[in-house]
C-alpha positions in Angstrom: 27.1 -38.2 -27.9 27.4 -36.7 -24.9 29.0 -33.6 -22.9 32.5 -32.7 -23.2 32.8 -30.5 -19.7 31.0 -31.6 -15.9 29.9 -30.0 -13.4 32.8 -28.4 -11.7 35.0 -28.8 -13.9 37.5 -24.9 -14.4 36.8 -24.4 -17.9 38.2 -20.9 -19.9 36.0 -18.6 -22.2 37.6 -15.6 -24.6 36.1 -12.8 -24.4 36.0 -13.4 -28.1 32.3 -14.9 -27.8 31.1 -13.2 -25.5 29.6 -9.2 -26.2 30.3 -7.8 -23.6 34.5 -9.5 -23.9 35.1 -10.5 -20.9 37.3 -13.6 -20.9 38.4 -15.6 -17.4 38.7 -18.9 -16.0 35.0 -20.3 -15.1 33.5 -23.0 -13.2 30.9 -25.5 -14.7 27.8 -25.0 -13.3 24.6 -27.0 -15.9 25.0 -28.8 -18.3 22.8 -27.8 -20.6 20.7 -29.2 -23.9 22.2 -30.0 -27.7 22.0 -27.0 -29.9 22.0 -26.5 -33.0 24.3 -29.6 -33.2 26.0 -27.9 -29.8 26.2 -29.1 -26.4 25.9 -25.7 -24.6 26.5 -25.2 -20.3 25.8 -22.7 -17.8 29.5 -20.8 -16.7 30.0 -18.8 -13.9 32.8 -16.4 -13.3 34.5 -17.4 -10.0 36.7 -14.2 -10.1 33.4 -12.1 -10.0 30.1 -14.8 -9.7 29.1 -13.7 -12.6 26.9 -16.1 -14.7 26.7 -17.4 -18.9 25.4 -20.0 -21.2 28.4 -20.5 -23.3 28.6 -23.3 -26.9 31.0 -26.3 -26.7 33.3 -24.4 -28.8 33.1 -20.9 -27.0 35.0 -23.0 -23.8 38.6 -25.1 -23.0 39.9 -27.0 -20.3 41.6 -24.9 -18.2 45.5 -25.5 -17.8 46.2 -27.1 -14.3 49.1 -23.8 -13.7 46.1 -21.2 -12.9 46.5 -22.2 -9.6 42.4 -22.0 -9.6 40.0 -24.4 -7.5 36.2 -24.7 -7.4 34.7 -23.7 -4.0 33.1 -27.3 -2.8 28.9 -26.7 -3.4 26.9 -26.5 -1.3 22.6 -27.2 -1.4 22.3 -23.3 -0.9 24.8 -22.7 -3.8 22.4 -24.0 -6.5 
């Protein structure tokens, strides 16, 4: 089994999964190891720049009509 999402992919995170209730479009910035049978990801909110960890069950692919594209990654942006 492997990760469903890849680095650079845009995903939607529903706020109901997070304590601060922040939902929105996030960019996958890091693949994290499997824990308790679920893969995890480090994701970054593309509007606010905040980062968080999320399990695969907490995110879904962002729809193309959002018109959002991640900024190109550079070595100093990691």
